[in-house]
N, CA, C and O atoms as a printed pandas DataFrame, in Angstrom:
     atom_number atom_name residue_name chain_id  residue_number  x_coord  y_coord  z_coord
0              1         N          MET        A               1   10.683   -2.882    3.642
1              2        CA          MET        A               1   10.233   -2.641    2.302
2              3         C          MET        A               1   11.176   -3.357    1.341
3              4         O          MET        A               1   12.391   -3.344    1.538
4              5         N          THR        A               2   10.626   -3.977    0.311
5              6        CA          THR        A               2   11.452   -4.631   -0.687
6              7         C          THR        A               2   11.073   -4.132   -2.060
7              8         O          THR        A               2    9.904   -3.859   -2.329
8              9         N          ASP        A               3   12.053   -4.014   -2.925
9             10        CA          ASP        A               3   11.826   -3.554   -4.294
10            11         C          ASP        A               3   11.955   -4.732   -5.245
11            12         O          ASP        A               3   12.688   -5.685   -4.979
12            13         N          SER        A               4   11.229   -4.652   -6.363
13            14        CA          SER        A               4   11.420   -5.607   -7.446
14            15         C          SER        A               4   11.116   -4.891   -8.744
15            16         O          SER        A               4   10.158   -4.124   -8.837
16            17         N          SER        A               5   11.936   -5.148   -9.735
17            18        CA          SER        A               5   11.720   -4.546  -11.047
18            19         C          SER        A               5   11.760   -5.645  -12.087
19            20         O          SER        A               5   12.817   -6.223  -12.343
20            21         N          PRO        A               6   10.596   -5.945  -12.701
21            22        CA          PRO        A               6   10.521   -7.074  -13.629
22            23         C          PRO        A               6   11.169   -6.821  -14.975
23            24         O          PRO        A               6   11.237   -7.744  -15.787
24            25         N          ASP        A               7   11.650   -5.613  -15.255
25            26        CA          ASP        A               7   12.158   -5.352  -16.595
26            27         C          ASP        A               7   13.684   -5.250  -16.622
27            28         O          ASP        A               7   14.243   -4.154  -16.668
28            29         N          GLU        A               8   14.327   -6.376  -16.593
29            30        CA          GLU        A               8   15.779   -6.432  -16.706
30            31         C          GLU        A               8   16.172   -6.102  -18.140
31            32         O          GLU        A               8   15.414   -6.406  -19.062
32            33         N          PRO        A               9   17.335   -5.488  -18.356
33            34        CA          PRO        A               9   17.766   -5.151  -19.718
34            35         C          PRO        A               9   17.803   -6.377  -20.622
35            36         O          PRO        A               9   18.291   -7.442  -20.243
36            37         N          GLY        A              10   17.274   -6.194  -21.829
37            38        CA          GLY        A              10   17.343   -7.261  -22.817
38            39         C          GLY        A              10   16.256   -8.302  -22.734
39            40         O          GLY        A              10   16.282   -9.257  -23.510
40            41         N          ASN        A              11   15.290   -8.170  -21.824
41            42        CA          ASN        A              11   14.275   -9.210  -21.734
42            43         C          ASN        A              11   13.026   -8.897  -22.551
43            44         O          ASN        A              11   12.089   -9.695  -22.572
44            45         N          GLY        A              12   13.000   -7.729  -23.234
45            46        CA          GLY        A              12   11.895   -7.407  -24.118
46            47         C          GLY        A              12   10.634   -6.949  -23.425
47            48         O          GLY        A              12    9.619   -6.754  -24.094
48            49         N          ILE        A              13   10.645   -6.768  -22.124
49            50        CA          ILE        A              13    9.467   -6.324  -21.392
50            51         C          ILE        A              13    9.479   -4.803  -21.329
51            52         O          ILE        A              13   10.509   -4.199  -21.030
52            53         N          ALA        A              14    8.351   -4.191  -21.607
53            54        CA          ALA        A              14    8.252   -2.736  -21.550
54            55         C          ALA        A              14    8.485   -2.259  -20.124
55            56         O          ALA        A              14    8.200   -2.982  -19.169
56            57         N          HIS        A              15    9.005   -1.042  -19.978
57            58        CA          HIS        A              15    9.291   -0.496  -18.668
58            59         C          HIS        A              15    8.019   -0.399  -17.829
59            60         O          HIS        A              15    6.992    0.097  -18.294
60            61         N          GLN        A              16    8.099   -0.873  -16.601
61            62        CA          GLN        A              16    7.010   -0.776  -15.646
62            63         C          GLN        A              16    7.521   -0.045  -14.413
63            64         O          GLN        A              16    8.718   -0.061  -14.129
64            65         N          ALA        A              17    6.620    0.590  -13.687
65            66        CA          ALA        A              17    7.008    1.271  -12.465
66            67         C          ALA        A              17    7.509    0.244  -11.455
67            68         O          ALA        A              17    7.015   -0.883  -11.422
68            69         N          PRO        A              18    8.482    0.622  -10.635
69            70        CA          PRO        A              18    8.969   -0.317   -9.623
70            71         C          PRO        A              18    7.865   -0.641   -8.625
71            72         O          PRO        A              18    7.044    0.211   -8.286
72            73         N          GLU        A              19    7.859   -1.867   -8.170
73            74        CA          GLU        A              19    6.894   -2.284   -7.161
74            75         C          GLU        A              19    7.604   -2.375   -5.826
75            76         O          GLU        A              19    8.753   -2.808   -5.748
76            77         N          VAL        A              20    6.915   -1.968   -4.785
77            78        CA          VAL        A              20    7.472   -1.990   -3.441
78            79         C          VAL        A              20    6.486   -2.710   -2.540
79            80         O          VAL        A              20    5.282   -2.465   -2.606
80            81         N          THR        A              21    6.996   -3.598   -1.699
81            82        CA          THR        A              21    6.168   -4.274   -0.714
82            83         C          THR        A              21    6.532   -3.741    0.658
83            84         O          THR        A              21    7.700   -3.769    1.048
84            85         N          TYR        A              22    5.554   -3.262    1.382
85            86        CA          TYR        A              22    5.750   -2.731    2.722
86            87         C          TYR        A              22    5.056   -3.665    3.699
87            88         O          TYR        A              22    3.846   -3.871    3.614
88            89         N          GLU        A              23    5.814   -4.226    4.618
89            90        CA          GLU        A              23    5.241   -5.111    5.630
90            91         C          GLU        A              23    4.594   -4.254    6.716
91            92         O          GLU        A              23    5.265   -3.426    7.331
92            93         N          ILE        A              24    3.308   -4.445    6.954
93            94        CA          ILE        A              24    2.599   -3.691    7.978
94            95         C          ILE        A              24    2.951   -4.285    9.342
95            96         O          ILE        A              24    2.799   -5.487    9.560
96            97         N          GLY        A              25    3.420   -3.438   10.254
97            98        CA          GLY        A              25    3.813   -3.879   11.591
98            99         C          GLY        A              25    2.627   -4.379   12.394
99           100         O          GLY        A              25    1.485   -4.008   12.123
100          101         N          ALA        A              26    2.895   -5.213   13.376
101          102        CA          ALA        A              26    1.846   -5.806   14.209
102          103         C          ALA        A              26    1.014   -4.751   14.930
103          104         O          ALA        A              26   -0.188   -4.936   15.120
104          105         N          ASP        A              27    1.636   -3.656   15.329
105          106        CA          ASP        A              27    0.936   -2.591   16.054
106          107         C          ASP        A              27    0.621   -1.394   15.168
107          108         O          ASP        A              27    0.324   -0.311   15.673
108          109         N          GLU        A              28    0.682   -1.575   13.851
109          110        CA          GLU        A              28    0.491   -0.479   12.910
110          111         C          GLU        A              28   -0.856   -0.626   12.207
111          112         O          GLU        A              28   -1.202   -1.717   11.752
112          113         N          LEU        A              29   -1.604    0.447   12.116
113          114        CA          LEU        A              29   -2.860    0.436   11.385
114          115         C          LEU        A              29   -2.574    0.496    9.883
115          116         O          LEU        A              29   -1.608    1.136    9.467
116          117         N          PRO        A              30   -3.399   -0.161    9.066
117          118        CA          PRO        A              30   -3.183   -0.104    7.619
118          119         C          PRO        A              30   -3.124    1.330    7.081
119          120         O          PRO        A              30   -2.314    1.623    6.202
120          121         N          SER        A              31   -3.965    2.216    7.595
121          122        CA          SER        A              31   -3.948    3.603    7.118
122          123         C          SER        A              31   -2.618    4.278    7.431
123          124         O          SER        A              31   -2.118    5.057    6.620
124          125         N          GLU        A              32   -2.040    3.994    8.589
125          126        CA          GLU        A              32   -0.729    4.540    8.943
126          127         C          GLU        A              32    0.344    3.971    8.032
127          128         O          GLU        A              32    1.243    4.691    7.596
128          129         N          ALA        A              33    0.252    2.682    7.746
129          130        CA          ALA        A              33    1.234    2.025    6.880
130          131         C          ALA        A              33    1.199    2.615    5.474
131          132         O          ALA        A              33    2.246    2.808    4.856
132          133         N          VAL        A              34    0.000    2.903    4.964
133          134        CA          VAL        A              34   -0.130    3.497    3.631
134          135         C          VAL        A              34    0.595    4.832    3.577
135          136         O          VAL        A              34    1.358    5.087    2.645
136          137         N          VAL        A              35    0.367    5.675    4.556
137          138        CA          VAL        A              35    1.003    6.991    4.571
138          139         C          VAL        A              35    2.507    6.868    4.745
139          140         O          VAL        A              35    3.266    7.527    4.034
140          141         N          ARG        A              36    2.950    6.036    5.678
141          142        CA          ARG        A              36    4.377    5.873    5.947
142          143         C          ARG        A              36    5.112    5.322    4.719
143          144         O          ARG        A              36    6.179    5.818    4.359
144          145         N          ALA        A              37    4.554    4.321    4.093
145          146        CA          ALA        A              37    5.194    3.725    2.917
146          147         C          ALA        A              37    5.162    4.671    1.720
147          148         O          ALA        A              37    6.102    4.692    0.924
148          149         N          THR        A              38    4.095    5.451    1.585
149          150        CA          THR        A              38    4.015    6.401    0.477
150          151         C          THR        A              38    5.071    7.485    0.617
151          152         O          THR        A              38    5.661    7.902   -0.379
152          153         N          THR        A              39    5.318    7.945    1.831
153          154        CA          THR        A              39    6.372    8.945    2.029
154          155         C          THR        A              39    7.724    8.373    1.635
155          156         O          THR        A              39    8.545    9.065    1.032
156          157         N          ALA        A              40    7.956    7.114    1.974
157          158        CA          ALA        A              40    9.232    6.480    1.630
158          159         C          ALA        A              40    9.355    6.261    0.121
159          160         O          ALA        A              40   10.412    6.517   -0.457
160          161         N          LEU        A              41    8.294    5.795   -0.513
161          162        CA          LEU        A              41    8.333    5.503   -1.949
162          163         C          LEU        A              41    8.487    6.758   -2.789
163          164         O          LEU        A              41    9.238    6.771   -3.764
164          165         N          THR        A              42    7.777    7.812   -2.411
165          166        CA          THR        A              42    7.792    9.028   -3.212
166          167         C          THR        A              42    8.835   10.030   -2.737
167          168         O          THR        A              42    9.051   11.059   -3.378
168          169         N          ASN        A              43    9.481    9.730   -1.615
169          170        CA          ASN        A              43   10.462   10.643   -1.024
170          171         C          ASN        A              43    9.828   12.019   -0.782
171          172         O          ASN        A              43   10.430   13.058   -1.050
172          173         N          THR        A              44    8.603   11.989   -0.270
173          174        CA          THR        A              44    7.827   13.197   -0.010
174          175         C          THR        A              44    7.533   13.278    1.489
175          176         O          THR        A              44    7.065   12.300    2.072
176          177         N          PRO        A              45    7.797   14.411    2.116
177          178        CA          PRO        A              45    7.437   14.553    3.529
178          179         C          PRO        A              45    5.930   14.375    3.727
179          180         O          PRO        A              45    5.137   14.782    2.877
180          181         N          VAL        A              46    5.546   13.780    4.823
181          182        CA          VAL        A              46    4.137   13.486    5.083
182          183         C          VAL        A              46    3.275   14.746    5.004
183          184         O          VAL        A              46    2.125   14.673    4.571
184          185         N          ILE        A              47    3.794   15.866    5.403
185          186        CA          ILE        A              47    3.043   17.128    5.379
186          187         C          ILE        A              47    2.716   17.569    3.950
187          188         O          ILE        A              47    1.788   18.350    3.737
188          189         N          GLU        A              48    3.478   17.070    2.971
189          190        CA          GLU        A              48    3.263   17.449    1.572
190          191         C          GLU        A              48    2.390   16.459    0.802
191          192         O          GLU        A              48    2.041   16.722   -0.349
192          193         N          LEU        A              49    2.032   15.334    1.407
193          194        CA          LEU        A              49    1.146   14.371    0.752
194          195         C          LEU        A              49   -0.280   14.904    0.737
195          196         O          LEU        A              49   -0.683   15.654    1.627
196          197         N          ASP        A              50   -1.042   14.509   -0.283
197          198        CA          ASP        A              50   -2.478   14.772   -0.259
198          199         C          ASP        A              50   -3.061   13.951    0.893
199          200         O          ASP        A              50   -2.537   12.882    1.207
200          201         N          PRO        A              51   -4.132   14.427    1.524
201          202        CA          PRO        A              51   -4.716   13.663    2.631
202          203         C          PRO        A              51   -5.258   12.310    2.165
203          204         O          PRO        A              51   -5.892   12.216    1.114
204          205         N          LEU        A              52   -5.008   11.286    2.941
205          206        CA          LEU        A              52   -5.512    9.950    2.618
206          207         C          LEU        A              52   -7.032    9.963    2.532
207          208         O          LEU        A              52   -7.601    9.288    1.674
208          209         N          TYR        A              53   -7.702   10.715    3.401
209          210        CA          TYR        A              53   -9.161   10.731    3.413
210          211         C          TYR        A              53   -9.776   11.327    2.157
211          212         O          TYR        A              53  -10.986   11.217    1.956
212          213         N          ASP        A              54   -8.957   11.968    1.291
213          214        CA          ASP        A              54   -9.465   12.423   -0.002
214          215         C          ASP        A              54   -9.706   11.250   -0.948
215          216         O          ASP        A              54  -10.443   11.369   -1.927
216          217         N          VAL        A              55   -9.075   10.115   -0.645
217          218        CA          VAL        A              55   -9.152    8.944   -1.525
218          219         C          VAL        A              55   -9.940    7.804   -0.883
219          220         O          VAL        A              55  -10.771    7.169   -1.534
220          221         N          VAL        A              56   -9.675    7.553    0.386
221          222        CA          VAL        A              56  -10.315    6.454    1.099
222          223         C          VAL        A              56  -10.467    6.858    2.566
223          224         O          VAL        A              56   -9.606    7.545    3.115
224          225         N          ASP        A              57  -11.542    6.438    3.187
225          226        CA          ASP        A              57  -11.760    6.744    4.599
226          227         C          ASP        A              57  -10.808    5.884    5.433
227          228         O          ASP        A              57  -10.941    4.660    5.440
228          229         N          PRO        A              58   -9.847    6.500    6.138
229          230        CA          PRO        A              58   -8.871    5.726    6.913
230          231         C          PRO        A              58   -9.520    4.816    7.960
231          232         O          PRO        A              58   -9.031    3.712    8.200
232          233         N          VAL        A              59  -10.599    5.258    8.577
233          234        CA          VAL        A              59  -11.284    4.440    9.587
234          235         C          VAL        A              59  -11.863    3.185    8.943
235          236         O          VAL        A              59  -11.771    2.093    9.506
236          237         N          HIS        A              60  -12.454    3.341    7.772
237          238        CA          HIS        A              60  -13.008    2.171    7.087
238          239         C          HIS        A              60  -11.903    1.251    6.570
239          240         O          HIS        A              60  -12.038    0.029    6.622
240          241         N          LEU        A              61  -10.815    1.831    6.072
241          242        CA          LEU        A              61   -9.685    1.012    5.624
242          243         C          LEU        A              61   -9.168    0.157    6.772
243          244         O          LEU        A              61   -8.949   -1.042    6.605
244          245         N          ASP        A              62   -8.974    0.764    7.929
245          246        CA          ASP        A              62   -8.513    0.013    9.103
246          247         C          ASP        A              62   -9.538   -1.041    9.511
247          248         O          ASP        A              62   -9.175   -2.144    9.919
248          249         N          GLY        A              63  -10.828   -0.691    9.397
249          250        CA          GLY        A              63  -11.891   -1.615    9.784
250          251         C          GLY        A              63  -11.972   -2.854    8.914
251          252         O          GLY        A              63  -12.359   -3.921    9.390
252          253         N          VAL        A              64  -11.616   -2.729    7.655
253          254        CA          VAL        A              64  -11.642   -3.888    6.750
254          255         C          VAL        A              64  -10.716   -4.990    7.265
255          256         O          VAL        A              64  -11.004   -6.176    7.110
256          257         N          PHE        A              65   -9.608   -4.587    7.878
257          258        CA          PHE        A              65   -8.609   -5.563    8.298
258          259         C          PHE        A              65   -8.598   -5.813    9.803
259          260         O          PHE        A              65   -7.740   -6.541   10.303
260          261         N          ARG        A              66   -9.536   -5.219   10.525
261          262        CA          ARG        A              66   -9.620   -5.422   11.969
262          263         C          ARG        A              66  -10.067   -6.850   12.250
263          264         O          ARG        A              66  -10.985   -7.365   11.613
264          265         N          GLU        A              67   -9.411   -7.470   13.200
265          266        CA          GLU        A              67   -9.783   -8.836   13.557
266          267         C          GLU        A              67  -11.055   -8.820   14.374
267          268         O          GLU        A              67  -11.293   -7.911   15.170
268          269         N          SER        A              68  -11.858   -9.830   14.167
269          270        CA          SER        A              68  -13.093   -9.988   14.938
270          271         C          SER        A              68  -13.282  -11.472   15.223
271          272         O          SER        A              68  -12.455  -12.296   14.833
272          273         N          ASN        A              69  -14.337  -11.796   15.882
273          274        CA          ASN        A              69  -14.605  -13.204   16.205
274          275         C          ASN        A              69  -15.330  -13.931   15.080
275          276         O          ASN        A              69  -15.627  -15.120   15.201
276          277         N          SER        A              70  -15.614  -13.238   13.999
277          278        CA          SER        A              70  -16.340  -13.892   12.907
278          279         C          SER        A              70  -15.408  -14.789   12.095
279          280         O          SER        A              70  -14.185  -14.703   12.200
280          281         N          ARG        A              71  -16.007  -15.634   11.301
281          282        CA          ARG        A              71  -15.232  -16.537   10.458
282          283         C          ARG        A              71  -14.552  -15.807    9.313
283          284         O          ARG        A              71  -13.667  -16.374    8.673
284          285         N          THR        A              72  -14.929  -14.594    9.039
285          286        CA          THR        A              72  -14.384  -13.873    7.894
286          287         C          THR        A              72  -12.957  -13.396    8.109
287          288         O          THR        A              72  -12.327  -12.939    7.155
288          289         N          ILE        A              73  -12.416  -13.484    9.331
289          290        CA          ILE        A              73  -11.068  -12.971    9.564
290          291         C          ILE        A              73  -10.018  -13.773    8.813
291          292         O          ILE        A              73   -8.911  -13.279    8.596
292          293         N          HIS        A              74  -10.335  -14.988    8.414
293          294        CA          HIS        A              74   -9.360  -15.812    7.706
294          295         C          HIS        A              74   -9.458  -15.658    6.193
295          296         O          HIS        A              74   -8.640  -16.211    5.458
296          297         N          GLU        A              75  -10.450  -14.912    5.728
297          298        CA          GLU        A              75  -10.565  -14.653    4.299
298          299         C          GLU        A              75   -9.496  -13.659    3.870
299          300         O          GLU        A              75   -9.160  -12.742    4.620
300          301         N          GLU        A              76   -8.967  -13.836    2.681
301          302        CA          GLU        A              76   -7.991  -12.881    2.148
302          303         C          GLU        A              76   -8.752  -11.683    1.605
303          304         O          GLU        A              76   -9.577  -11.815    0.701
304          305         N          LYS        A              77   -8.471  -10.533    2.156
305          306        CA          LYS        A              77   -9.116   -9.296    1.730
306          307         C          LYS        A              77   -8.058   -8.388    1.148
307          308         O          LYS        A              77   -6.894   -8.447    1.545
308          309         N          SER        A              78   -8.456   -7.543    0.205
309          310        CA          SER        A              78   -7.542   -6.529   -0.309
310          311         C          SER        A              78   -8.345   -5.304   -0.723
311          312         O          SER        A              78   -9.508   -5.400   -1.114
312          313         N          VAL        A              79   -7.697   -4.161   -0.628
313          314        CA          VAL        A              79   -8.272   -2.890   -1.048
314          315         C          VAL        A              79   -7.242   -2.226   -1.955
315          316         O          VAL        A              79   -6.074   -2.112   -1.582
316          317         N          THR        A              80   -7.660   -1.785   -3.139
317          318        CA          THR        A              80   -6.749   -1.164   -4.095
318          319         C          THR        A              80   -7.264    0.223   -4.451
319          320         O          THR        A              80   -8.454    0.413   -4.699
320          321         N          PHE        A              81   -6.348    1.192   -4.472
321          322        CA          PHE        A              81   -6.708    2.566   -4.800
322          323         C          PHE        A              81   -5.459    3.341   -5.189
323          324         O          PHE        A              81   -4.339    2.869   -4.994
324          325         N          ARG        A              82   -5.660    4.543   -5.746
325          326        CA          ARG        A              82   -4.556    5.445   -6.084
326          327         C          ARG        A              82   -4.420    6.475   -4.984
327          328         O          ARG        A              82   -5.414    7.018   -4.501
328          329         N          PHE        A              83   -3.171    6.746   -4.584
329          330        CA          PHE        A              83   -2.889    7.735   -3.545
330          331         C          PHE        A              83   -1.564    8.386   -3.874
331          332         O          PHE        A              83   -0.539    7.709   -3.960
332          333         N          ASN        A              84   -1.577    9.706   -4.060
333          334        CA          ASN        A              84   -0.372   10.471   -4.371
334          335         C          ASN        A              84    0.423    9.850   -5.515
335          336         O          ASN        A              84    1.628    9.623   -5.405
336          337         N          GLU        A              85   -0.277    9.580   -6.614
337          338        CA          GLU        A              85    0.309    9.054   -7.841
338          339         C          GLU        A              85    0.905    7.649   -7.690
339          340         O          GLU        A              85    1.756    7.244   -8.482
340          341         N          CYS        A              86    0.460    6.917   -6.682
341          342        CA          CYS        A              86    0.895    5.529   -6.481
342          343         C          CYS        A              86   -0.337    4.631   -6.526
343          344         O          CYS        A              86   -1.394    4.988   -6.005
344          345         N          LEU        A              87   -0.197    3.479   -7.144
345          346        CA          LEU        A              87   -1.241    2.470   -7.096
346          347         C          LEU        A              87   -0.956    1.610   -5.880
347          348         O          LEU        A              87    0.125    1.032   -5.770
348          349         N          ILE        A              88   -1.910    1.518   -4.968
349          350        CA          ILE        A              88   -1.704    0.850   -3.691
350          351         C          ILE        A              88   -2.694   -0.293   -3.554
351          352         O          ILE        A              88   -3.883   -0.133   -3.828
352          353         N          SER        A              89   -2.204   -1.434   -3.133
353          354        CA          SER        A              89   -3.053   -2.579   -2.834
354          355         C          SER        A              89   -2.696   -3.056   -1.435
355          356         O          SER        A              89   -1.562   -3.462   -1.181
356          357         N          VAL        A              90   -3.660   -3.005   -0.534
357          358        CA          VAL        A              90   -3.425   -3.347    0.865
358          359         C          VAL        A              90   -4.060   -4.694    1.175
359          360         O          VAL        A              90   -5.202   -4.953    0.798
360          361         N          THR        A              91   -3.303   -5.561    1.874
361          362        CA          THR        A              91   -3.836   -6.804    2.415
362          363         C          THR        A              91   -3.621   -6.765    3.932
363          364         O          THR        A              91   -3.134   -5.764    4.457
364          365         N          ARG        A              92   -3.969   -7.812    4.621
365          366        CA          ARG        A              92   -3.851   -7.841    6.082
366          367         C          ARG        A              92   -2.432   -7.536    6.555
367          368         O          ARG        A              92   -2.268   -6.847    7.562
368          369         N          SER        A              93   -1.406   -8.021    5.867
369          370        CA          SER        A              93   -0.036   -7.865    6.364
370          371         C          SER        A              93    0.866   -7.029    5.483
371          372         O          SER        A              93    1.977   -6.690    5.889
372          373         N          THR        A              94    0.409   -6.686    4.275
373          374        CA          THR        A              94    1.291   -5.947    3.366
374          375         C          THR        A              94    0.538   -4.873    2.603
375          376         O          THR        A              94   -0.683   -4.913    2.447
376          377         N          ALA        A              95    1.312   -3.921    2.141
377          378        CA          ALA        A              95    0.799   -2.910    1.226
378          379         C          ALA        A              95    1.726   -2.906    0.021
379          380         O          ALA        A              95    2.928   -2.693    0.179
380          381         N          PHE        A              96    1.205   -3.132   -1.168
381          382        CA          PHE        A              96    1.993   -3.177   -2.386
382          383         C          PHE        A              96    1.823   -1.857   -3.124
383          384         O          PHE        A              96    0.711   -1.337   -3.221
384          385         N          TYR        A              97    2.910   -1.320   -3.640
385          386        CA          TYR        A              97    2.890   -0.021   -4.303
386          387         C          TYR        A              97    3.533   -0.113   -5.667
387          388         O          TYR        A              97    4.498   -0.849   -5.869
388          389         N          ALA        A              98    2.993    0.635   -6.589
389          390        CA          ALA        A              98    3.637    0.862   -7.875
390          391         C          ALA        A              98    3.578    2.362   -8.123
391          392         O          ALA        A              98    2.496    2.948   -8.166
392          393         N          ALA        A              99    4.726    2.973   -8.282
393          394        CA          ALA        A              99    4.766    4.416   -8.505
394          395         C          ALA        A              99    4.301    4.740   -9.915
395          396         O          ALA        A              99    4.523    3.973  -10.852
396          397         N          GLY        A             100    3.658    5.875  -10.046
397          398        CA          GLY        A             100    3.262    6.370  -11.360
398          399         C          GLY        A             100    1.955    5.906  -11.853
399          400         O          GLY        A             100    1.544    6.275  -12.953
């Protein structure tokens, strides 16, 4: 996970929530990565998170990024949604988060 904060002191940019990039592991499902990264970002135990399926169907989320023999596997896909007060954008290899 990497952090970046675009609002350095004195640059005149309004405060924005920190952004975090979580690299999805080769053997990790996107739905698992969302939950794992959200626990790390919010410092909340997984048992205390709202269920992911209240926001997005985990099976369908994983299916969007599942490799197949079709030509569409090389297209850049992304899914964006709010989960446990975080804005999440998932791509094939990363999940980007902004708290708040």
